[in-house]
Structures are given as structure tokens and as C-alpha cells.
N, C-alpha and C positions, 0 to 999 in steps of 0.2 A: 579282490577285484582285479580283473584283468584289463590292461590299458591297451588300446589299439593304436598305433602310430600311423599317420596318414602322411603320405609323401606330397610335398606342395612342389609346384613347378615355378620357378623363378622367372619373372619377365624382364626383359631389357633389350638393349641393343647388342646385335652380333657384332663381331669383329669385322665382317664384311660392310655391314652398315655404318659403321664407325670410319672405316678407311674410306668409303665413298663419300661420307661428309667432309672428311679431311681433305680429299682431292677437290672437291667442289669449292671448299673454303680457300684453297690455295689458288685455284684458278681465278676466283674473284678478287684475291689480294694481288696476284699478278696483273690483272686487268687494271685494277685502281692504279697501282704504280704506273703502269703504261700510260694510263690517261694524264695522271699528275706530271709524268716527266714531259709529254706533249704540251700540256698547259704551261709548263715552265719555259719550254723552248720558244713557243709562241709569244710569251711575255717578256722574258728576260734572256733569250738566245741572241746569237749573232744576228740573225734576221728577225728578231721579236719586235714586239711594239716599243718596248722601252728603247731599244737600239735605234729604230725608225724614228721615234719622236726626238730622240737626240740628235739625229743627223738633221732632221728637217728644222728643228728648233735653230741649230747652231748656223744652218744655211740661210734661214730667214733672217736672223740677227746680222750675220757677217755681210750678206749681201745687201741689206738695207743700208749698213754702215757704209759699205763700199760705194753705193750710188749717192749717199749723201755726201761723201768726201770728193767724188768726182765732180760735183757742182761746183766745188772750189777753184778748179782748173781756170787759169787766167784771172781770177778776180783781183782786182786792184792794181793790176799791172798796167803799164803805159802800152797800148797797141798790142794786147795779147793776141797771139795767132799760134795756129797748129805747128807751124814750122819750128819755131824758137822756144815755145813754152810747153810743148806736148812732145814725148817720145815714146815709141812702141819698140820693144825688144823681143826678139824671137832666140829661143835657146838659151834664156837668161838663167843665171844662177848665182847664188851669193857664196862669196868666198870671204868667210869672216863677216866684216862690215863692209866689204867691196863688192859691187855688182859688176857682172860680166855679161855680154850677150851680143846680139847683132842687131843694129838699128833697122827698122823696117822703114821704107818710103811709103807714106801714106797716099792712097789714091781713092777713086770713086768707089771701087769694089772693096768689100770688107778684107782687111789684112789680119791674119791671126798673129798671135805672140802669147808671151807668158809672162810679161813685165810691162806696166804702162807707168810712165813717170810725167809728172806735170808740176808746175810752178804757180805759186799764188802769192798774193800781198795781204794776208787777211786784216792787218792792222792798218792798211791805207798809209803806209809809212814811205817818206823819202828815203830812210835809211836801208841801203840793201841787206843790211845784217838782221833787218826784221822780217825779210821775205822768207818764204818757205818753200821747199820741194819735197813733194810727196810721191808716193807710187803704189800700185799693187803688184803684188808678186805671186804667181801661182807655181808653188815649188812642184816640179814634175816627179821628185822622188818620195816626199813625205805627203805630198797632195794637199798640204796646207795652203789657205790662202792668207798672206801676210800684207800688213801695212807698213811701208817705209816711209821715213820722214828724215829730213835734214833742215835746220833752220839756221839761216844766215850764210851768206856768200856762197850761194849754190848756184848763182846764175854766171855765165849762160849755160842753161841746163844741156843744151845740145852738144857741147864739147867738153863739159866738166863732169858729167854723171859717173864717170869711171873713177874720179878721183874723190869722189865724195865717200863720206863715212856714213853709212845708212843706219839710222836705229829702226827696230823692226817691233811689231805687235801683231798677235796672231788674231785674224778675223774668223777663220775656221781652223779648227785644230788639226794637227797633222795626224795621218793614219785614219781618220774618220770617214772620207770620201772614197769610193771605189776609183773615181777619175778626178784629177784635178780641175777646177774651173777653168773655162777657156775662156781667154780674152781675144777680142777682134775690134778694129777700129776702122771706120771709113771717113773721108772728107766729102763735102759737097752733099752731105745727107739730106738736108733740107727737113730735119725731123723737128717734131713739136716737142719743147720742153715740157715738164710736168706742170700742169694747171693752166696751159694755153687754151685759150677759147676761140673757136671760129669767128670768121669775120662777120657772118650773118648775126652773131649774138653781140659784137662788140662795136661793129661798124669800122673797124680798123682790120688791116691785113694782119693775119695771124703771125705771130713771131716765128722765126725758122732759125734753128741751130745748124752750124757749118758742120759740126764734128759729132759721130754717133758713136758710142761705145756699147759693145754686146757683151754680156757676161752669161755664158751658157755652162749648164751644170746638171748633175744626175743626182736626184734626192734618193729617197729609201726605196723607191719602186724601181727596180732593175729595168733599165731599157727605156725608161721615161726621160727624154731630154728637154730641159725647159730653158730659156732665154730671158734675161733681163736686159732691157734697152735704156741707156742714159744719153740724153741730149746735152752736149756741153755748150750752153748758150754764151758763156764769156769769151769763147775764143773765135776768132775769124779766120778766114783761109789763110 
């Protein structure tokens, strides 16, 4: 019996089709990696959402603390006034625990500076050693916002501020902001303290603070400058 062999054609992908498939897969992988990199940068990069939330969170916390501390200026002192118990410095810098800078004469127009010092008597004590001197310092180099504090024997502030050894606590961390917080102060401000109500509601003249402090800052959105205002109601002219 004679056997006849039949040839069969094998089906399958050719080399060209295989290479085309590999190229398409490679392009898809590269596109996926690019999208992943973009997503990571938008979330965790220097300008991402995580960094922005950290900046805005620290600013909100630090500036709220600063505003609350500013309300202590002049509290509990005998005849507190902006001449003896408040001091604005320009070109201020910390040299160890000592503070240097140029005192600014306050007027009706807002005067800029980068350190603001004030005195208070939080315990309403007759003992001068229980009085407190505090300050806000915007470091022009590290761009940190720092709380300064000295307790006891810090008066008169206007003449002793350079001899005092200031303790420091960071309100806004160093290297976080693009620009340091800017301070400005003006007298005869006539601004309303927080919570003050108009005369039409109370039947009494609205309270008016003689000193206004401004805290200007730039948050996570570049170019958007904001300003907080604090009225120091304990201080007179």
C-alpha cells in the first residue's frame, strides 16, 4: 500500500507582526510611565498638592498663633502705650540669642519691618519679674516666622531689647515659604478689634484700637499675596 504524504501550512504570527506588537506595547508602557510621573509630580513634587497643603497648613496655623499672641501686647500693664511697650525693627537679625536691628518710629502710615516686640503682664502681677516680653521675627534668610520670648526684667523694652536673651520657637518652618512674612505697623489706625459690633447693634460707640499690625504673606499659589490685620486694643497712643 502506497502512502501519500500531504504538506500542511502552519499558521501563526510572522516576525513583522510580532515586532509591530512589541513596538505598540513599548509605546503604551512609555505613555503609562509618563502619566504616572506627571501624577506623582502633581501630588508629591515641589509644586504638588502635598507641598501646597503643607505650606498653607503651616501658614494658617502659624499666622493664627501670631494673631492670638499679638492680642497680649500691653495686657496687664500700667498705662500701656505704643511708645514704651511696642517696638518695630527694620533689618532685624538674630545673633545667637541677641537681636539686632533698626527701630522704626511709628506713624499714621503703615511702616514695614521684620521684627515686632511687645510687653505684657499676663499674670497681672506687681512683680516686674513676672512680666513678659515677646516678639515676632521674620527671618529674611531662612524665611521662617519665629516667636521670641523673654520672661522677667525685660522692661523698659524700648531701651533694653538689645541686651535681652530671646528664646525662640518656630511658627512657620524655615525654607518653607518663597518669601518671608512681611510685618507692618501703624498708629492712629482706628481699626475694630475682632468681635467688635457696630453702634447700631449695641447702642454704644464701637471700640477702636489705636494700633494696627499687618501680616502679609504668599501661600502655595504663586503671585497671590494675602494680608491679615490685627488690632492691638490694649495699647493707647
